[in-house]
All heavy atoms as an XYZ file, in Angstrom:
717
protein
N    -108.189    175.262     42.239
C    -107.409    174.129     42.814
C    -107.554    174.215     44.234
O    -107.290    175.335     44.864
C    -105.951    174.455     42.254
C    -104.982    173.419     42.880
S    -103.225    173.625     42.330
C    -103.492    173.587     40.569
N    -107.901    173.142     44.856
C    -108.028    173.160     46.358
C    -106.638    172.887     46.966
O    -105.615    172.651     46.243
C    -109.057    172.094     46.823
C    -108.618    170.713     46.549
O    -107.510    170.251     46.636
N    -109.618    169.836     46.306
N    -106.504    173.000     48.309
C    -105.245    172.836     48.937
C    -104.501    171.564     48.713
O    -103.280    171.578     48.617
C    -105.429    173.104     50.464
C    -106.234    172.095     51.189
C    -106.419    172.543     52.671
N    -107.270    171.617     53.309
C    -108.571    171.582     53.472
N    -109.219    172.471     52.681
N    -109.198    170.634     53.974
N    -105.140    170.488     48.634
C    -104.505    169.231     48.421
C    -103.989    169.064     47.016
O    -102.832    168.674     46.675
C    -105.531    167.979     48.672
C    -104.901    166.689     48.304
C    -105.830    168.004     50.179
N    -104.759    169.598     46.047
C    -104.351    169.599     44.639
C    -103.076    170.555     44.490
O    -102.081    170.162     43.755
C    -105.482    170.076     43.736
C    -106.583    169.140     43.666
C    -107.782    169.816     42.963
O    -107.958    171.103     42.981
O    -108.603    168.980     42.337
N    -103.143    171.774     45.191
C    -102.010    172.641     45.148
C    -100.719    171.960     45.678
O     -99.667    172.126     45.089
C    -102.353    173.890     45.941
C    -101.271    174.945     45.973
C    -101.734    176.346     45.566
C    -100.339    174.880     47.229
N    -100.879    171.282     46.834
C     -99.664    170.632     47.398
C     -99.238    169.565     46.545
O     -97.913    169.300     46.462
C     -99.959    170.166     48.987
C    -100.243    171.236     49.857
C    -100.712    170.685     51.184
C     -98.989    172.105     50.171
N    -100.051    168.805     45.938
C     -99.591    167.743     44.949
C     -98.967    168.390     43.769
O     -97.841    167.912     43.345
C    -100.785    166.890     44.425
C    -101.271    165.904     45.633
C    -102.301    165.020     45.083
N    -102.796    164.067     46.153
C    -104.020    163.964     46.433
N    -105.042    164.428     45.567
N    -104.414    163.136     47.466
N     -99.341    169.366     43.315
C     -98.674    170.111     42.158
C     -97.389    170.665     42.555
O     -96.398    170.591     41.861
C     -99.568    171.277     41.658
N     -97.267    171.161     43.844
C     -96.012    171.725     44.360
C     -94.960    170.619     44.533
O     -93.800    170.665     44.183
C     -96.167    172.327     45.603
N     -95.498    169.471     45.011
C     -94.647    168.322     45.150
C     -93.993    167.814     43.809
O     -92.883    167.445     43.604
C     -95.386    167.156     45.743
C     -94.620    165.824     45.990
C     -95.488    164.703     46.532
O     -96.784    164.695     46.334
O     -94.852    163.748     47.167
N     -94.887    167.719     42.789
C     -94.483    167.351     41.404
C     -93.344    168.463     40.868
O     -92.340    168.057     40.315
C     -95.692    167.346     40.372
C     -96.564    166.168     40.681
C     -97.826    166.178     39.816
O     -97.815    167.009     38.833
O     -98.744    165.433     40.159
N     -93.685    169.715     41.076
C     -92.719    170.702     40.624
C     -91.437    170.579     41.321
O     -90.368    170.705     40.680
C     -93.369    172.146     40.926
O     -94.557    172.251     40.303
C     -92.354    173.235     40.592
N     -91.525    170.431     42.642
C     -90.118    170.323     43.323
C     -89.403    169.025     42.926
O     -88.205    169.106     42.672
C     -90.446    170.226     44.955
C     -89.201    169.805     45.657
C     -90.950    171.545     45.435
N     -90.003    167.995     42.697
C     -89.418    166.676     42.265
C     -88.878    167.040     40.842
O     -87.715    166.550     40.538
C     -90.380    165.521     42.136
N     -89.617    167.641     39.939
C     -89.182    167.890     38.542
C     -87.854    168.707     38.639
O     -86.870    168.384     38.016
C     -90.276    168.594     37.832
C     -89.769    168.952     36.377
O     -89.277    168.008     35.683
O     -89.867    170.106     36.037
N     -87.798    169.723     39.579
C     -86.632    170.575     39.669
C     -85.466    169.780     40.150
O     -84.288    170.032     39.829
C     -86.887    171.811     40.643
C     -88.006    172.762     40.009
C     -87.708    173.499     38.769
N     -88.678    174.322     38.342
C     -89.855    174.075     37.530
N     -90.007    172.820     37.093
N     -90.581    174.946     37.260
N     -85.593    168.887     41.097
C     -84.583    168.027     41.591
C     -83.964    167.275     40.407
O     -82.730    167.051     40.487
N     -84.662    166.790     39.589
C     -84.137    166.011     38.391
C     -83.285    166.914     37.551
O     -82.352    166.512     36.961
C     -85.239    165.344     37.632
C     -86.008    164.205     38.406
C     -87.073    163.685     37.655
O     -87.333    163.992     36.508
O     -88.005    162.899     38.183
N     -83.745    168.189     37.362
C     -83.069    169.029     36.521
C     -81.825    169.769     37.126
O     -80.786    170.008     36.484
C     -83.969    170.218     36.127
C     -85.156    169.743     35.188
C     -86.041    170.967     34.947
O     -85.597    172.122     34.921
N     -87.297    170.695     34.562
N     -81.856    170.105     38.539
C     -80.851    170.823     39.161
C     -80.033    170.163     40.234
O     -79.247    170.801     40.797
C     -81.402    172.225     39.585
C     -82.165    172.992     38.508
C     -83.530    173.306     38.666
C     -81.504    173.408     37.416
C     -84.137    173.961     37.790
C     -82.224    174.026     36.451
C     -83.562    174.422     36.528
O     -84.213    175.041     35.554
N     -80.347    168.973     40.524
C     -79.740    168.262     41.638
C     -80.529    168.427     42.972
O     -81.571    168.943     42.987
N     -79.771    168.106     44.080
C     -80.549    168.147     45.349
C     -80.926    169.622     45.703
O     -80.218    170.570     45.222
C     -79.701    167.588     46.401
O     -78.608    168.428     46.884
N     -81.987    169.725     46.570
C     -82.422    170.941     46.931
C     -81.283    171.758     47.595
O     -80.974    172.886     47.280
C     -83.623    170.878     47.800
C     -84.833    170.516     46.985
C     -84.018    172.137     48.490
C     -86.065    170.062     47.793
N     -80.636    170.991     48.496
C     -79.492    171.718     49.305
C     -78.415    172.184     48.251
O     -77.966    173.367     48.330
C     -78.907    170.759     50.227
C     -77.677    171.453     50.915
C     -76.534    171.358     50.497
C     -77.775    172.382     52.036
N     -75.592    172.116     51.336
C     -76.408    172.745     52.179
C     -78.744    172.702     52.864
C     -76.091    173.595     53.316
C     -78.346    173.601     53.953
C     -77.019    173.938     54.152
N     -77.932    171.298     47.349
C     -76.940    171.672     46.436
C     -77.260    172.893     45.562
O     -76.469    173.791     45.290
C     -76.463    170.570     45.618
C     -75.738    169.524     46.364
O     -75.198    169.753     47.456
O     -75.634    168.328     45.869
N     -78.509    172.845     45.072
C     -79.004    174.011     44.254
C     -79.049    175.271     44.935
O     -78.627    176.236     44.564
C     -80.309    173.586     43.604
C     -80.921    174.644     42.598
O     -80.110    175.140     41.727
N     -82.194    175.006     42.678
N     -79.724    175.198     46.143
C     -79.824    176.408     46.884
C     -78.589    176.929     47.463
O     -78.266    178.113     47.687
C     -80.897    176.223     48.081
C     -82.303    176.284     47.519
N     -82.778    175.428     46.567
C     -83.277    177.120     47.847
C     -83.984    175.699     46.299
N     -84.358    176.745     47.087
N     -77.605    176.068     47.749
C     -76.233    176.422     48.225
C     -75.488    177.168     47.110
O     -74.807    178.214     47.207
C     -75.466    175.219     48.676
C     -74.138    175.716     49.280
C     -73.396    174.444     49.929
O     -73.269    173.458     49.261
O     -72.827    174.736     50.977
N     -75.572    176.669     45.829
C     -74.948    177.299     44.654
C     -75.498    178.674     44.472
O     -74.802    179.703     44.296
C     -75.237    176.518     43.365
C     -74.320    175.456     43.241
C     -74.425    174.777     41.778
N     -75.765    174.393     41.384
C     -76.335    173.112     41.680
N     -75.579    172.222     42.244
N     -77.558    172.900     41.299
N     -76.814    178.905     44.640
C     -77.518    180.191     44.548
C     -77.018    181.034     45.650
O     -76.662    182.250     45.476
C     -79.052    180.080     44.631
C     -79.482    179.311     43.333
C     -79.673    181.410     44.647
C     -80.896    178.794     43.362
N     -76.887    180.647     46.872
C     -76.476    181.337     48.092
C     -75.063    181.739     47.860
O     -74.833    182.968     48.253
C     -76.663    180.511     49.335
N     -74.161    181.094     47.416
C     -72.834    181.425     47.106
C     -72.791    182.590     46.125
O     -72.070    183.558     46.384
C     -72.001    180.264     46.583
C     -71.793    179.180     47.772
C     -70.651    180.753     46.048
C     -71.290    177.901     47.295
N     -73.526    182.539     45.065
C     -73.619    183.495     44.052
C     -74.264    184.841     44.681
O     -73.706    185.929     44.548
C     -74.377    183.156     42.798
C     -73.576    182.034     42.046
C     -74.623    184.306     41.876
C     -74.443    181.266     41.069
N     -75.357    184.795     45.311
C     -75.895    185.923     45.939
C     -75.053    186.553     46.939
O     -74.976    187.816     47.126
C     -77.326    185.521     46.597
C     -78.374    185.345     45.559
C     -78.176    185.364     44.214
C     -79.727    185.068     45.806
N     -79.406    185.145     43.614
C     -80.358    184.751     44.608
C     -80.423    184.807     46.976
C     -81.702    184.512     44.484
C     -81.825    184.504     46.851
C     -82.452    184.358     45.653
N     -74.320    185.780     47.783
C     -73.451    186.284     48.888
C     -72.287    187.080     48.165
O     -71.926    188.141     48.574
C     -72.793    185.143     49.679
O     -73.761    184.408     50.367
C     -71.645    185.575     50.537
N     -71.728    186.529     47.036
C     -70.649    187.308     46.250
C     -71.326    188.597     45.736
O     -70.542    189.543     45.740
C     -70.102    186.371     45.167
N     -72.464    188.490     45.211
C     -73.034    189.647     44.579
C     -73.310    190.854     45.583
O     -73.029    192.019     45.232
C     -74.273    189.421     43.813
C     -74.180    188.564     42.497
C     -75.380    188.067     42.081
C     -73.370    189.366     41.537
N     -73.782    190.499     46.781
C     -74.326    191.541     47.708
C     -73.361    191.742     48.903
O     -73.528    192.612     49.704
C     -75.782    191.422     48.174
C     -75.890    190.081     48.947
C     -76.636    191.390     46.855
C     -77.394    189.998     49.508
N     -72.485    190.671     49.110
C     -71.565    190.930     50.232
C     -72.106    190.574     51.600
O     -71.593    191.002     52.634
N     -73.347    189.918     51.638
C     -74.053    189.515     52.854
C     -74.193    188.065     52.827
O     -74.541    187.482     51.827
C     -75.299    190.270     53.009
C     -75.192    191.824     53.094
C     -76.096    189.797     54.250
C     -76.473    192.523     53.042
N     -73.796    187.424     53.907
C     -73.816    185.919     53.930
C     -75.287    185.437     53.742
O     -76.200    185.800     54.564
C     -73.281    185.354     55.216
C     -73.304    183.890     55.293
C     -72.355    183.211     54.342
O     -71.302    183.777     54.036
N     -72.721    182.141     53.628
N     -75.494    184.633     52.682
C     -76.804    184.140     52.411
C     -76.624    182.587     52.550
O     -75.694    181.930     52.057
C     -77.313    184.426     50.977
C     -77.292    185.934     50.701
C     -78.585    183.712     50.625
C     -78.335    186.627     51.490
N     -77.655    181.939     53.184
C     -77.634    180.515     53.339
C     -78.719    179.874     52.476
O     -79.781    180.634     51.947
C     -77.932    180.196     54.899
C     -76.920    180.690     55.847
C     -75.525    180.145     55.588
O     -75.353    179.051     55.031
O     -74.608    180.812     56.072
N     -78.601    178.566     52.213
C     -79.650    177.950     51.334
C     -81.074    178.177     51.720
O     -82.008    178.459     50.884
C     -79.197    176.403     51.432
C     -77.729    176.455     51.656
C     -77.551    177.658     52.573
N     -81.295    178.181     52.968
C     -82.742    178.293     53.389
C     -83.271    179.812     53.180
O     -84.443    180.088     52.939
C     -82.997    178.017     54.867
C     -82.154    178.622     55.827
C     -80.879    178.002     56.228
O     -80.323    177.172     55.388
O     -80.291    178.249     57.298
N     -82.193    180.801     53.147
C     -82.569    182.181     52.839
C     -82.967    182.244     51.457
O     -83.852    183.044     51.039
C     -81.365    183.016     53.085
C     -80.870    183.122     54.533
N     -79.548    183.238     54.800
C     -81.651    183.048     55.712
C     -79.499    183.319     56.217
N     -80.686    183.110     56.722
N     -82.366    181.490     50.472
C     -82.750    181.497     49.057
C     -84.195    181.167     48.975
O     -84.881    181.875     48.334
C     -81.792    180.568     48.281
C     -82.373    180.294     46.873
C     -80.330    180.939     48.362
N     -84.559    180.060     49.684
C     -86.077    179.688     49.620
C     -86.925    180.837     50.276
O     -88.031    181.110     49.568
C     -86.321    178.378     50.361
N     -86.589    181.505     51.260
C     -87.364    182.584     51.755
C     -87.435    183.721     50.742
O     -88.470    184.219     50.601
C     -86.654    182.997     53.058
C     -86.796    181.945     54.199
S     -85.649    182.343     55.665
C     -86.018    184.085     56.003
N     -86.240    183.929     50.103
C     -86.389    185.186     49.243
C     -87.032    184.824     47.929
O     -87.818    185.740     47.463
C     -84.809    185.631     49.039
C     -84.385    186.146     50.306
S     -82.641    186.706     50.344
C     -81.914    186.720     48.917
N     -86.966    183.655     47.510
C     -87.787    183.279     46.326
C     -89.283    183.240     46.636
O     -90.200    183.646     45.813
C     -87.329    181.936     45.723
C     -85.955    181.893     45.256
S     -85.732    183.215     43.885
C     -86.826    182.594     42.719
N     -89.638    182.867     47.978
C     -91.001    182.995     48.316
C     -91.419    184.405     48.194
O     -92.672    184.721     47.911
C     -91.166    182.314     49.651
N     -90.556    185.301     48.700
C     -90.963    186.706     48.659
C     -91.158    187.164     47.273
O     -92.067    188.091     46.918
N     -90.413    186.698     46.292
C     -90.617    187.079     44.812
C     -92.023    186.534     44.385
O     -92.782    187.330     43.828
C     -89.586    186.321     43.876
C     -89.919    186.404     42.393
C     -88.111    186.957     44.199
N     -92.373    185.364     44.825
C     -93.725    184.804     44.500
C     -94.828    185.670     45.116
O     -95.809    185.949     44.507
C     -93.845    183.412     44.890
C     -92.918    182.491     44.088
C     -93.238    182.541     42.574
C     -92.249    181.909     41.766
N     -92.509    181.945     40.366
N     -94.586    186.104     46.363
C     -95.571    186.942     47.123
C     -95.767    188.308     46.230
O     -96.824    188.800     46.133
C     -95.251    187.257     48.467
C     -95.362    186.055     49.380
C     -94.765    186.375     50.667
C     -96.779    185.683     49.578
N     -94.606    188.938     45.812
C     -94.735    190.152     45.082
C     -95.502    189.911     43.760
O     -96.251    190.740     43.361
C     -93.279    190.685     44.764
N     -95.183    188.804     43.138
C     -95.983    188.590     41.905
C     -97.405    188.300     42.189
O     -98.297    188.832     41.359
C     -95.354    187.391     41.135
C     -93.992    187.635     40.658
C     -93.303    186.483     39.910
N     -92.105    186.877     39.335
C     -91.183    186.064     38.820
N     -91.578    184.683     38.718
N     -90.061    186.467     38.396
N     -97.687    187.603     43.266
C     -99.189    187.420     43.566
C     -99.894    188.650     43.934
O    -101.047    188.906     43.759
C     -99.237    186.423     44.667
C     -99.056    184.941     44.232
C     -98.693    184.069     45.466
C    -100.284    184.411     43.527
N     -99.134    189.764     44.427
C     -99.718    190.970     44.806
C    -100.274    191.665     43.527
O    -101.343    192.313     43.469
C     -98.786    191.816     45.555
N     -99.587    191.337     42.429
C     -99.924    191.976     41.095
C    -101.024    191.124     40.414
O    -101.834    191.648     39.739
C     -98.696    192.104     40.214
N    -100.841    189.716     40.512
C    -101.755    188.779     39.843
C    -102.173    187.798     40.804
O    -101.665    186.589     40.693
C    -101.020    188.267     38.594
O     -99.833    187.629     38.981
C    -100.809    189.283     37.472
N    -103.050    188.006     41.717
C    -103.391    186.961     42.721
C    -104.115    185.742     42.093
O    -104.160    184.665     42.818
C    -104.329    187.741     43.713
C    -104.909    188.857     42.919
C    -103.735    189.254     41.869
N    -104.557    185.842     40.946
C    -105.233    184.684     40.343
C    -104.275    183.756     39.474
O    -104.647    182.769     38.901
C    -106.404    185.038     39.489
C    -105.965    186.041     38.307
O    -104.838    186.643     38.408
O    -106.698    186.116     37.303
N    -103.017    184.118     39.568
C    -102.056    183.257     38.817
C    -101.599    182.035     39.622
O    -100.789    182.036     40.508
C    -100.790    184.018     38.497
C     -99.738    183.436     37.566
N     -99.990    183.160     36.308
C     -98.527    182.852     37.897
C     -99.023    182.525     35.677
N     -98.118    182.321     36.647
N    -102.253    180.887     39.279
C    -102.200    179.670     40.112
C    -100.812    179.167     40.205
O    -100.336    178.656     41.241
C    -103.062    178.628     39.436
C    -103.315    177.394     40.367
C    -104.050    177.891     41.568
O    -105.109    178.687     41.604
N    -103.673    177.386     42.762
N     -99.838    179.304     39.188
C     -98.549    178.741     39.237
C     -97.768    179.420     40.330
O     -96.875    178.778     41.010
C     -97.845    178.985     37.898
C     -98.274    177.998     36.792
O     -98.921    177.010     37.166
O     -97.888    178.158     35.710
N     -98.014    180.711     40.563
C     -97.196    181.374     41.680
C     -97.622    180.804     43.013
O     -96.803    180.749     43.976
C     -97.467    182.936     41.681
O     -96.852    183.398     40.547
N     -98.883    180.358     43.101
C     -99.354    179.798     44.440
C     -98.641    178.496     44.600
O     -98.198    178.027     45.699
C    -100.810    179.661     44.575
C    -101.620    180.845     44.706
C    -102.364    181.611     43.780
C    -101.707    181.618     45.908
N    -102.859    182.741     44.320
C    -102.509    182.753     45.582
C    -101.210    181.468     47.133
C    -102.825    183.728     46.534
C    -101.510    182.406     48.160
C    -102.293    183.491     47.889
N     -98.555    177.698     43.551
C     -97.853    176.364     43.589
C     -96.374    176.582     43.967
O     -95.920    175.822     44.750
C     -98.078    175.544     42.249
C     -97.105    174.456     42.146
C     -99.523    175.288     41.998
N     -95.716    177.573     43.276
C     -94.303    177.765     43.538
C     -94.109    178.287     45.012
O     -93.081    177.912     45.657
C     -93.816    178.853     42.613
C     -93.690    178.343     41.044
O     -93.750    177.154     40.981
O     -93.502    179.204     40.221
N     -95.046    179.122     45.523
C     -94.952    179.558     46.933
C     -94.866    178.199     47.835
O     -94.042    178.254     48.809
C     -96.045    180.467     47.223
C     -96.091    181.119     48.710
C     -94.862    181.943     48.932
C     -97.252    181.998     48.782
N     -95.772    177.276     47.578
C     -95.816    176.150     48.520
C     -94.549    175.345     48.367
O     -94.083    174.812     49.275
C     -97.087    175.384     48.115
N     -93.966    175.275     47.064
C     -92.696    174.595     46.872
C     -91.591    175.167     47.574
O     -90.756    174.488     48.088
N     -91.569    176.553     47.634
C     -90.407    177.177     48.294
C     -90.544    176.995     49.801
O     -89.470    176.870     50.430
C     -90.342    178.650     47.951
C     -89.715    178.875     46.503
C     -90.357    179.424     45.437
C     -88.444    178.364     46.281
C     -89.893    179.549     44.201
C     -87.863    178.537     45.083
C     -88.562    179.131     43.994
O     -87.889    179.240     42.766
N     -91.762    176.910     50.387
C     -91.928    176.616     51.776
C     -91.269    175.258     52.015
O     -90.516    174.967     53.035
C     -93.349    176.633     52.212
N     -91.592    174.354     51.158
C     -91.051    172.910     51.322
C     -89.567    172.941     51.164
O     -88.851    172.268     51.911
C     -91.750    172.055     50.345
N     -88.972    173.587     50.195
C     -87.591    173.623     50.012
C     -86.847    174.252     51.072
O     -85.731    173.820     51.392
C     -87.235    174.136     48.689
O     -87.635    175.464     48.450
C     -87.735    173.265     47.454
N     -87.321    175.345     51.629
C     -86.850    176.001     52.739
C     -86.698    175.109     54.005
O     -85.704    175.045     54.682
N     -87.799    174.394     54.317
C     -87.901    173.528     55.343
C     -86.857    172.420     55.140
O     -86.138    172.029     56.193
C     -89.261    172.986     55.505
O     -89.261    172.002     56.482
N     -86.721    171.927     53.997
C     -85.702    170.727     53.720
C     -84.308    171.332     53.920
O     -83.431    170.600     54.428
C     -85.867    170.221     52.338
C     -84.933    169.103     52.107
C     -85.290    168.225     50.851
O     -86.444    168.223     50.498
O     -84.364    167.635     50.323
N     -83.976    172.482     53.394
C     -82.658    173.114     53.634
C     -82.346    173.184     55.080
O     -81.224    172.806     55.623
C     -82.504    174.440     52.925
S     -82.412    174.346     51.069
N     -83.330    173.719     55.912
C     -83.076    173.835     57.327
C     -82.849    172.404     57.944
O     -81.892    172.180     58.796
C     -84.298    174.499     57.956
C     -84.142    174.752     59.416
C     -83.039    175.691     59.790
C     -85.463    175.322     59.918
N     -83.534    171.441     57.473
C     -83.498    170.105     57.983
C     -82.103    169.490     57.621
O     -81.434    168.948     58.553
C     -84.573    169.186     57.407
C     -84.435    167.763     57.770
N     -84.729    167.205     59.146
C     -83.896    166.686     57.066
C     -84.439    165.934     59.018
N     -83.943    165.541     57.834
N     -81.546    169.758     56.449
C     -80.198    169.245     56.113
C     -79.230    169.993     57.001
O     -78.381    169.319     57.466
C     -80.026    169.552     54.552
C     -78.503    169.378     54.254
C     -80.833    168.697     53.730
N     -79.357    171.285     57.230
C     -78.460    172.055     57.996
C     -78.416    171.404     59.482
O     -77.349    171.237     59.979
C     -78.812    173.534     58.094
C     -77.866    174.283     59.018
C     -78.208    175.885     59.155
N     -78.151    176.418     57.694
C     -76.998    176.609     57.011
N     -75.845    176.218     57.501
N     -77.091    177.226     55.813
N     -79.486    171.188     59.968
C     -79.581    170.720     61.319
C     -79.128    169.179     61.513
O     -78.417    168.936     62.483
C     -80.960    170.785     61.842
C     -81.499    172.338     62.074
C     -82.972    172.316     62.408
O     -83.824    171.443     62.154
N     -83.344    173.502     63.031
N     -79.327    168.430     60.565
C     -79.000    166.954     60.641
C     -77.545    166.758     60.235
O     -76.958    165.853     60.717
C     -79.982    166.049     59.900
O     -79.979    166.416     58.499
C     -81.361    166.207     60.475
N     -77.122    167.539     59.269
C     -75.689    167.391     58.842
C     -74.745    168.246     59.522
O     -73.479    168.255     59.232
C     -75.695    167.642     57.355
N     -75.238    169.191     60.327
C     -74.388    170.087     61.155
C     -73.606    170.955     60.191
O     -72.356    171.151     60.364
C     -73.534    169.344     62.131
C     -73.298    170.033     63.423
O     -73.942    171.090     63.616
N     -72.362    169.549     64.237
N     -74.296    171.498     59.157
C     -73.572    172.488     58.160
C     -73.504    173.826     58.657
O     -74.370    174.325     59.405
C     -74.292    172.292     56.885
C     -74.111    170.950     56.305
C     -74.600    170.795     54.842
N     -74.464    169.570     54.350
C     -74.604    169.221     53.105
N     -74.936    170.129     52.210
N     -74.406    168.015     52.659
């Protein structure tokens, strides 16, 4: 899969998840609230995307030829950027 194909696949994945779980901000905020409660350190929605990207990197270290992890990694970069954009424009 070339870079354009990968980004298109990531776009489709992100759109599909939005249909299942609601807006990127709302979904990542729910996760951040749960993680904050579990570990006692304030987690923000964009941190969720960063930490999920870390999960994908760890998985890729074990299986670098697993294409879905590359797609997911690109998707988490996009969702993290969107969460940051929402925070900056909505003054959250």
